[in-house]
C-alpha positions as CSV (number, residue, x, y, z in Angstrom):
1,X,-66.9,-24.8,73.8
2,X,-70.1,-24.7,71.7
3,X,-71.3,-27.8,73.5
4,X,-70.7,-26.2,76.9
5,X,-72.6,-23.1,75.9
6,X,-75.6,-25.1,74.8
7,X,-76.1,-25.9,78.5
8,X,-76.6,-22.5,80.1
9,X,-78.1,-23.8,83.3
10,X,-75.1,-26.1,83.8
11,X,-72.8,-23.3,82.8
12,X,-74.2,-21.1,85.6
13,X,-74.3,-23.7,88.3
14,X,-71.3,-26.1,87.7
15,X,-67.8,-25.1,88.6
16,X,-66.6,-28.1,86.6
17,X,-68.2,-26.8,83.4
18,X,-66.9,-23.3,84.1
19,X,-63.4,-24.8,84.5
20,X,-63.7,-26.6,81.2
21,X,-64.8,-23.4,79.5
22,X,-61.8,-21.6,81.0
23,X,-59.5,-24.2,79.6
24,X,-61.2,-24.0,76.2
25,X,-60.9,-20.2,76.1
26,X,-57.3,-20.4,77.1
27,X,-56.5,-22.9,74.3
28,X,-58.4,-20.7,71.8
29,X,-56.2,-17.8,72.7
30,X,-58.5,-15.8,74.9
31,X,-56.8,-15.9,78.3
32,X,-58.7,-12.8,79.5
33,X,-62.0,-14.6,79.1
34,X,-60.5,-17.7,80.6
35,X,-59.5,-15.9,83.7
36,X,-63.1,-14.8,84.3
37,X,-64.3,-18.3,83.9
38,X,-61.8,-19.9,86.3
39,X,-62.4,-17.2,88.9
40,X,-66.1,-17.9,88.7
41,X,-65.4,-21.6,89.0
42,X,-63.1,-21.1,92.0
43,X,-65.8,-19.0,93.8
44,X,-68.2,-21.9,93.5
45,X,-65.8,-24.8,94.3
46,X,-67.1,-26.8,97.1
47,X,-64.6,-29.7,97.0
48,X,-61.5,-28.3,98.6
49,X,-59.5,-31.4,97.6
50,X,-59.8,-30.2,94.0
51,X,-58.7,-26.6,94.6
52,X,-55.1,-27.3,93.5
53,X,-56.3,-28.4,90.1
54,X,-58.3,-25.2,89.6
55,X,-55.5,-23.0,90.9
56,X,-53.0,-24.7,88.5
57,X,-55.3,-23.7,85.6
58,X,-55.5,-20.2,86.9
59,X,-51.7,-20.1,87.0
60,X,-51.5,-21.1,83.4
61,X,-54.1,-18.4,82.5
62,X,-52.4,-15.7,84.4
63,X,-49.0,-16.7,83.0
64,X,-50.5,-16.4,79.5
65,X,-51.6,-12.9,80.4
66,X,-48.1,-12.0,81.5
67,X,-49.1,-11.6,85.2
68,X,-46.0,-11.5,87.3
69,X,-47.9,-12.8,90.3
70,X,-49.1,-15.9,88.6
71,X,-46.7,-18.2,90.6
72,X,-48.8,-17.3,93.7
73,X,-51.5,-19.6,92.4
74,X,-49.0,-22.5,92.1
75,X,-47.7,-21.9,95.6
76,X,-51.2,-21.9,97.0
77,X,-52.0,-25.1,95.0
78,X,-48.9,-26.8,96.4
79,X,-49.9,-25.9,100.0
80,X,-53.5,-27.0,99.5
81,X,-52.9,-30.2,97.6
82,X,-53.6,-33.4,99.4
83,X,-51.9,-35.6,96.8
84,X,-48.1,-36.2,96.9
85,X,-47.8,-36.8,93.2
86,X,-49.7,-33.6,92.4
87,X,-47.5,-31.6,94.8
88,X,-44.3,-32.9,93.1
89,X,-45.7,-32.1,89.7
90,X,-46.7,-28.6,90.8
91,X,-43.3,-28.0,92.4
92,X,-41.6,-29.0,89.2
93,X,-43.8,-26.6,87.2
94,X,-43.0,-23.8,89.7
95,X,-39.3,-24.4,89.2
96,X,-39.5,-24.0,85.4
């Protein structure tokens, strides 16, 4: 995370760096901050073929927050995924 914060211009402009910061904050035990970062990343995401990956992370964050509607993100990820292997993995995660 410190390395990511050293690049404020990239942090403001890159959905990929915002996604990395969301994952870092989640792993550090700050899911509330992680949710803000992943929402920001999703709002900037231009490559729709990556949306499922971002939504999967948002599911993990929302689940960590105890959000009962977190599974909606996985359902949307499954419906937007263009990769069969990814869809299978997401379906298995949804069934857990």
